[in-house]
Gaussian input, Z-matrix of N, CA and C with variables (Angstrom, degrees):
# hf/3-21g

backbone

0 1
 N
 C     1     B1
 C     2     B2     1     A1
 N     3     B3     2     A2     1     D1
 C     4     B4     3     A3     2     D2
 C     5     B5     4     A4     3     D3
 N     6     B6     5     A5     4     D4
 C     7     B7     6     A6     5     D5
 C     8     B8     7     A7     6     D6
 N     9     B9     8     A8     7     D7
 C    10    B10     9     A9     8     D8
 C    11    B11    10    A10     9     D9
 N    12    B12    11    A11    10    D10
 C    13    B13    12    A12    11    D11
 C    14    B14    13    A13    12    D12
 N    15    B15    14    A14    13    D13
 C    16    B16    15    A15    14    D14
 C    17    B17    16    A16    15    D15
 N    18    B18    17    A17    16    D16
 C    19    B19    18    A18    17    D17
 C    20    B20    19    A19    18    D18
 N    21    B21    20    A20    19    D19
 C    22    B22    21    A21    20    D20
 C    23    B23    22    A22    21    D21
 N    24    B24    23    A23    22    D22
 C    25    B25    24    A24    23    D23
 C    26    B26    25    A25    24    D24
 N    27    B27    26    A26    25    D25
 C    28    B28    27    A27    26    D26
 C    29    B29    28    A28    27    D27
 N    30    B30    29    A29    28    D28
 C    31    B31    30    A30    29    D29
 C    32    B32    31    A31    30    D30
 N    33    B33    32    A32    31    D31
 C    34    B34    33    A33    32    D32
 C    35    B35    34    A34    33    D33
 N    36    B36    35    A35    34    D34
 C    37    B37    36    A36    35    D35
 C    38    B38    37    A37    36    D36
 N    39    B39    38    A38    37    D37
 C    40    B40    39    A39    38    D38
 C    41    B41    40    A40    39    D39
 N    42    B42    41    A41    40    D40
 C    43    B43    42    A42    41    D41
 C    44    B44    43    A43    42    D42
 N    45    B45    44    A44    43    D43
 C    46    B46    45    A45    44    D44
 C    47    B47    46    A46    45    D45
 N    48    B48    47    A47    46    D46
 C    49    B49    48    A48    47    D47
 C    50    B50    49    A49    48    D48
 N    51    B51    50    A50    49    D49
 C    52    B52    51    A51    50    D50
 C    53    B53    52    A52    51    D51
 N    54    B54    53    A53    52    D52
 C    55    B55    54    A54    53    D53
 C    56    B56    55    A55    54    D54
 N    57    B57    56    A56    55    D55
 C    58    B58    57    A57    56    D56
 C    59    B59    58    A58    57    D57
 N    60    B60    59    A59    58    D58
 C    61    B61    60    A60    59    D59
 C    62    B62    61    A61    60    D60
 N    63    B63    62    A62    61    D61
 C    64    B64    63    A63    62    D62
 C    65    B65    64    A64    63    D63
 N    66    B66    65    A65    64    D64
 C    67    B67    66    A66    65    D65
 C    68    B68    67    A67    66    D66
 N    69    B69    68    A68    67    D67
 C    70    B70    69    A69    68    D68
 C    71    B71    70    A70    69    D69
 N    72    B72    71    A71    70    D70
 C    73    B73    72    A72    71    D71
 C    74    B74    73    A73    72    D72
 N    75    B75    74    A74    73    D73
 C    76    B76    75    A75    74    D74
 C    77    B77    76    A76    75    D75
 N    78    B78    77    A77    76    D76
 C    79    B79    78    A78    77    D77
 C    80    B80    79    A79    78    D78
 N    81    B81    80    A80    79    D79
 C    82    B82    81    A81    80    D80
 C    83    B83    82    A82    81    D81
 N    84    B84    83    A83    82    D82
 C    85    B85    84    A84    83    D83
 C    86    B86    85    A85    84    D84
 N    87    B87    86    A86    85    D85
 C    88    B88    87    A87    86    D86
 C    89    B89    88    A88    87    D87
 N    90    B90    89    A89    88    D88
 C    91    B91    90    A90    89    D89
 C    92    B92    91    A91    90    D90
 N    93    B93    92    A92    91    D91
 C    94    B94    93    A93    92    D92
 C    95    B95    94    A94    93    D93
 N    96    B96    95    A95    94    D94
 C    97    B97    96    A96    95    D95
 C    98    B98    97    A97    96    D96
 N    99    B99    98    A98    97    D97
 C   100   B100    99    A99    98    D98
 C   101   B101   100   A100    99    D99
 N   102   B102   101   A101   100   D100
 C   103   B103   102   A102   101   D101
 C   104   B104   103   A103   102   D102
 N   105   B105   104   A104   103   D103
 C   106   B106   105   A105   104   D104
 C   107   B107   106   A106   105   D105
 N   108   B108   107   A107   106   D106
 C   109   B109   108   A108   107   D107
 C   110   B110   109   A109   108   D108
 N   111   B111   110   A110   109   D109
 C   112   B112   111   A111   110   D110
 C   113   B113   112   A112   111   D111
 N   114   B114   113   A113   112   D112
 C   115   B115   114   A114   113   D113
 C   116   B116   115   A115   114   D114
 N   117   B117   116   A116   115   D115
 C   118   B118   117   A117   116   D116
 C   119   B119   118   A118   117   D117
 N   120   B120   119   A119   118   D118
 C   121   B121   120   A120   119   D119
 C   122   B122   121   A121   120   D120
 N   123   B123   122   A122   121   D121
 C   124   B124   123   A123   122   D122
 C   125   B125   124   A124   123   D123
 N   126   B126   125   A125   124   D124
 C   127   B127   126   A126   125   D125
 C   128   B128   127   A127   126   D126
 N   129   B129   128   A128   127   D127
 C   130   B130   129   A129   128   D128
 C   131   B131   130   A130   129   D129
 N   132   B132   131   A131   130   D130
 C   133   B133   132   A132   131   D131
 C   134   B134   133   A133   132   D132
 N   135   B135   134   A134   133   D133
 C   136   B136   135   A135   134   D134
 C   137   B137   136   A136   135   D135
 N   138   B138   137   A137   136   D136
 C   139   B139   138   A138   137   D137
 C   140   B140   139   A139   138   D138
 N   141   B141   140   A140   139   D139
 C   142   B142   141   A141   140   D140
 C   143   B143   142   A142   141   D141
 N   144   B144   143   A143   142   D142
 C   145   B145   144   A144   143   D143
 C   146   B146   145   A145   144   D144
 N   147   B147   146   A146   145   D145
 C   148   B148   147   A147   146   D146
 C   149   B149   148   A148   147   D147
 N   150   B150   149   A149   148   D148
 C   151   B151   150   A150   149   D149
 C   152   B152   151   A151   150   D150
 N   153   B153   152   A152   151   D151
 C   154   B154   153   A153   152   D152
 C   155   B155   154   A154   153   D153
 N   156   B156   155   A155   154   D154
 C   157   B157   156   A156   155   D155
 C   158   B158   157   A157   156   D156
 N   159   B159   158   A158   157   D157
 C   160   B160   159   A159   158   D158
 C   161   B161   160   A160   159   D159
 N   162   B162   161   A161   160   D160
 C   163   B163   162   A162   161   D161
 C   164   B164   163   A163   162   D162
 N   165   B165   164   A164   163   D163
 C   166   B166   165   A165   164   D164
 C   167   B167   166   A166   165   D165
 N   168   B168   167   A167   166   D166
 C   169   B169   168   A168   167   D167
 C   170   B170   169   A169   168   D168
 N   171   B171   170   A170   169   D169
 C   172   B172   171   A171   170   D170
 C   173   B173   172   A172   171   D171
 N   174   B174   173   A173   172   D172
 C   175   B175   174   A174   173   D173
 C   176   B176   175   A175   174   D174
 N   177   B177   176   A176   175   D175
 C   178   B178   177   A177   176   D176
 C   179   B179   178   A178   177   D177
 N   180   B180   179   A179   178   D178
 C   181   B181   180   A180   179   D179
 C   182   B182   181   A181   180   D180
 N   183   B183   182   A182   181   D181
 C   184   B184   183   A183   182   D182
 C   185   B185   184   A184   183   D183
 N   186   B186   185   A185   184   D184
 C   187   B187   186   A186   185   D185
 C   188   B188   187   A187   186   D186
 N   189   B189   188   A188   187   D187
 C   190   B190   189   A189   188   D188
 C   191   B191   190   A190   189   D189

   B1=1.4377
   B2=1.5285
   B3=1.3379
   B4=1.4679
   B5=1.5244
   B6=1.3262
   B7=1.4575
   B8=1.5248
   B9=1.3312
   B10=1.4608
   B11=1.5132
   B12=1.3097
   B13=1.4656
   B14=1.5248
   B15=1.3495
   B16=1.4523
   B17=1.5100
   B18=1.3353
   B19=1.4630
   B20=1.5192
   B21=1.3272
   B22=1.4579
   B23=1.5213
   B24=1.3368
   B25=1.4600
   B26=1.5204
   B27=1.3506
   B28=1.4601
   B29=1.5233
   B30=1.3264
   B31=1.4660
   B32=1.5232
   B33=1.3468
   B34=1.4572
   B35=1.5218
   B36=1.3246
   B37=1.4625
   B38=1.5228
   B39=1.3231
   B40=1.4580
   B41=1.5300
   B42=1.3163
   B43=1.4660
   B44=1.5167
   B45=1.3315
   B46=1.4597
   B47=1.5190
   B48=1.3180
   B49=1.4560
   B50=1.5104
   B51=1.3079
   B52=1.4595
   B53=1.5214
   B54=1.3247
   B55=1.4590
   B56=1.5224
   B57=1.3175
   B58=1.4596
   B59=1.5233
   B60=1.3142
   B61=1.4705
   B62=1.5284
   B63=1.3284
   B64=1.4568
   B65=1.5149
   B66=1.3237
   B67=1.4648
   B68=1.5157
   B69=1.3399
   B70=1.4619
   B71=1.5308
   B72=1.3290
   B73=1.4720
   B74=1.5208
   B75=1.3239
   B76=1.4548
   B77=1.5154
   B78=1.3088
   B79=1.4617
   B80=1.5240
   B81=1.3379
   B82=1.4476
   B83=1.5128
   B84=1.3242
   B85=1.4554
   B86=1.5216
   B87=1.3426
   B88=1.4589
   B89=1.5152
   B90=1.3338
   B91=1.4663
   B92=1.5241
   B93=1.3249
   B94=1.4611
   B95=1.5313
   B96=1.3459
   B97=1.4645
   B98=1.5321
   B99=1.3234
   B100=1.4650
   B101=1.5350
   B102=1.2971
   B103=1.4669
   B104=1.5246
   B105=1.3223
   B106=1.4616
   B107=1.5214
   B108=1.3269
   B109=1.4588
   B110=1.5189
   B111=1.3259
   B112=1.4628
   B113=1.5220
   B114=1.3223
   B115=1.4531
   B116=1.5150
   B117=1.3385
   B118=1.4537
   B119=1.5039
   B120=1.3293
   B121=1.4533
   B122=1.5273
   B123=1.3338
   B124=1.4618
   B125=1.5200
   B126=1.3348
   B127=1.4553
   B128=1.5287
   B129=1.3133
   B130=1.4736
   B131=1.5286
   B132=1.3205
   B133=1.4649
   B134=1.5217
   B135=1.3231
   B136=1.4580
   B137=1.5189
   B138=1.3448
   B139=1.4543
   B140=1.5297
   B141=1.3215
   B142=1.4641
   B143=1.5199
   B144=1.3192
   B145=1.4566
   B146=1.5116
   B147=1.3221
   B148=1.4603
   B149=1.5264
   B150=1.3371
   B151=1.4503
   B152=1.5147
   B153=1.3386
   B154=1.4553
   B155=1.5256
   B156=1.3251
   B157=1.4566
   B158=1.5191
   B159=1.3220
   B160=1.4485
   B161=1.5233
   B162=1.3339
   B163=1.4580
   B164=1.5251
   B165=1.3109
   B166=1.4594
   B167=1.5325
   B168=1.3251
   B169=1.4585
   B170=1.5254
   B171=1.3033
   B172=1.4537
   B173=1.5192
   B174=1.3298
   B175=1.4628
   B176=1.5202
   B177=1.3153
   B178=1.4568
   B179=1.5111
   B180=1.3271
   B181=1.4541
   B182=1.5088
   B183=1.3354
   B184=1.4534
   B185=1.5116
   B186=1.3253
   B187=1.4634
   B188=1.5166
   B189=1.3262
   B190=1.4660
   B191=1.5148
   A1=108.90
   A2=115.88
   A3=120.26
   A4=110.09
   A5=115.77
   A6=120.61
   A7=108.55
   A8=116.75
   A9=121.19
   A10=110.24
   A11=117.02
   A12=122.20
   A13=109.41
   A14=115.90
   A15=118.37
   A16=112.75
   A17=114.47
   A18=123.37
   A19=107.80
   A20=116.33
   A21=122.24
   A22=107.99
   A23=116.48
   A24=121.97
   A25=108.06
   A26=115.73
   A27=121.77
   A28=108.29
   A29=117.16
   A30=120.19
   A31=111.41
   A32=117.23
   A33=121.21
   A34=115.25
   A35=118.00
   A36=118.14
   A37=112.14
   A38=113.27
   A39=121.72
   A40=105.73
   A41=116.86
   A42=121.58
   A43=108.78
   A44=115.54
   A45=122.03
   A46=106.71
   A47=116.43
   A48=118.80
   A49=112.80
   A50=114.60
   A51=122.13
   A52=112.15
   A53=114.38
   A54=122.72
   A55=108.58
   A56=115.52
   A57=121.04
   A58=108.16
   A59=115.78
   A60=122.35
   A61=112.38
   A62=116.04
   A63=121.45
   A64=115.42
   A65=118.83
   A66=122.43
   A67=111.00
   A68=115.92
   A69=120.29
   A70=106.90
   A71=115.91
   A72=121.62
   A73=108.56
   A74=116.85
   A75=120.67
   A76=111.18
   A77=116.65
   A78=122.17
   A79=110.73
   A80=115.34
   A81=118.73
   A82=112.89
   A83=114.37
   A84=124.35
   A85=107.09
   A86=117.42
   A87=121.59
   A88=108.88
   A89=117.07
   A90=123.23
   A91=108.56
   A92=115.79
   A93=122.69
   A94=109.75
   A95=118.96
   A96=122.32
   A97=113.66
   A98=118.22
   A99=120.97
   A100=111.71
   A101=118.49
   A102=128.43
   A103=114.01
   A104=119.48
   A105=121.65
   A106=109.18
   A107=116.02
   A108=121.69
   A109=109.10
   A110=116.89
   A111=121.92
   A112=108.14
   A113=115.40
   A114=121.99
   A115=106.84
   A116=116.02
   A117=118.89
   A118=112.86
   A119=115.32
   A120=122.65
   A121=112.16
   A122=115.06
   A123=122.67
   A124=109.30
   A125=116.34
   A126=122.84
   A127=106.71
   A128=117.22
   A129=122.66
   A130=112.54
   A131=116.65
   A132=124.35
   A133=114.99
   A134=119.21
   A135=121.55
   A136=110.92
   A137=117.47
   A138=119.29
   A139=109.67
   A140=116.40
   A141=120.68
   A142=108.01
   A143=116.14
   A144=120.23
   A145=109.71
   A146=117.03
   A147=121.28
   A148=110.69
   A149=115.46
   A150=119.22
   A151=112.57
   A152=115.38
   A153=122.40
   A154=108.72
   A155=116.14
   A156=122.36
   A157=107.36
   A158=116.12
   A159=121.99
   A160=108.73
   A161=115.76
   A162=121.90
   A163=108.03
   A164=117.95
   A165=121.48
   A166=113.02
   A167=118.50
   A168=120.50
   A169=112.99
   A170=118.14
   A171=121.33
   A172=110.31
   A173=116.23
   A174=119.75
   A175=110.09
   A176=114.79
   A177=122.69
   A178=107.74
   A179=116.69
   A180=123.00
   A181=106.77
   A182=116.36
   A183=119.53
   A184=111.06
   A185=115.05
   A186=121.67
   A187=111.71
   A188=115.15
   A189=122.06
   A190=109.10
   D1=131.16
   D2=179.58
   D3=-70.38
   D4=132.69
   D5=178.30
   D6=-157.96
   D7=127.99
   D8=-177.17
   D9=106.09
   D10=-155.41
   D11=-178.87
   D12=-92.47
   D13=138.39
   D14=179.58
   D15=-170.02
   D16=-173.93
   D17=-179.85
   D18=-127.67
   D19=135.34
   D20=177.04
   D21=-126.30
   D22=120.02
   D23=-179.98
   D24=-114.39
   D25=126.13
   D26=175.49
   D27=-126.89
   D28=178.52
   D29=176.56
   D30=-64.61
   D31=-26.52
   D32=-173.47
   D33=-103.16
   D34=-9.57
   D35=-176.19
   D36=-167.84
   D37=168.48
   D38=172.20
   D39=-129.24
   D40=126.46
   D41=179.51
   D42=-121.42
   D43=133.21
   D44=173.01
   D45=-127.95
   D46=124.64
   D47=178.80
   D48=160.96
   D49=-151.33
   D50=-174.52
   D51=-93.49
   D52=144.24
   D53=174.45
   D54=-123.67
   D55=148.84
   D56=174.59
   D57=-141.25
   D58=118.74
   D59=179.50
   D60=50.84
   D61=41.36
   D62=175.02
   D63=90.01
   D64=-3.31
   D65=-177.45
   D66=-114.87
   D67=151.07
   D68=172.02
   D69=-69.80
   D70=119.22
   D71=-177.16
   D72=-143.84
   D73=135.31
   D74=178.29
   D75=94.20
   D76=-154.44
   D77=-177.50
   D78=-74.29
   D79=138.95
   D80=178.80
   D81=-163.74
   D82=171.44
   D83=-179.13
   D84=-129.73
   D85=127.92
   D86=-179.97
   D87=-127.21
   D88=126.42
   D89=176.77
   D90=-115.34
   D91=136.34
   D92=-177.16
   D93=-112.68
   D94=158.52
   D95=-177.79
   D96=-60.43
   D97=-27.29
   D98=-178.80
   D99=-82.78
   D100=15.36
   D101=179.77
   D102=74.01
   D103=6.03
   D104=173.87
   D105=-71.60
   D106=147.49
   D107=-179.66
   D108=-136.90
   D109=134.46
   D110=172.79
   D111=-118.28
   D112=133.38
   D113=178.09
   D114=-132.45
   D115=117.58
   D116=-178.96
   D117=163.22
   D118=-149.79
   D119=-175.27
   D120=-89.01
   D121=144.45
   D122=176.45
   D123=-125.76
   D124=145.31
   D125=171.46
   D126=-138.55
   D127=125.49
   D128=-179.93
   D129=50.31
   D130=49.74
   D131=174.60
   D132=73.49
   D133=6.17
   D134=-177.77
   D135=-125.32
   D136=147.31
   D137=173.52
   D138=-58.69
   D139=129.86
   D140=-178.17
   D141=-157.78
   D142=128.97
   D143=-177.49
   D144=101.37
   D145=-152.14
   D146=-176.09
   D147=-83.89
   D148=138.00
   D149=178.36
   D150=-170.95
   D151=-178.28
   D152=178.29
   D153=-130.25
   D154=130.87
   D155=175.69
   D156=-115.15
   D157=121.04
   D158=179.61
   D159=-108.69
   D160=121.78
   D161=177.10
   D162=-105.40
   D163=-172.99
   D164=-175.09
   D165=-52.27
   D166=-53.00
   D167=-175.87
   D168=-127.79
   D169=14.39
   D170=-179.83
   D171=-150.66
   D172=166.90
   D173=177.40
   D174=-149.04
   D175=158.75
   D176=178.79
   D177=-129.17
   D178=131.29
   D179=173.50
   D180=-121.14
   D181=124.86
   D182=-179.35
   D183=165.03
   D184=-153.81
   D185=-177.96
   D186=-94.43
   D187=142.31
   D188=178.40
   D189=-116.86

């Protein structure tokens, strides 16, 4: 079971950050194949809380 700081690479994404009991939890960085990037808080494997989402030509900073 993933727990602590680590890196998870799948066909659909790259995640670097904190894990808790097998889930992405806490601060992390997620990169997607379409060049989108999320940097911020995660809860139960999903962006949640404050973060930044960068898309091809725009970005959003705020709460998720």
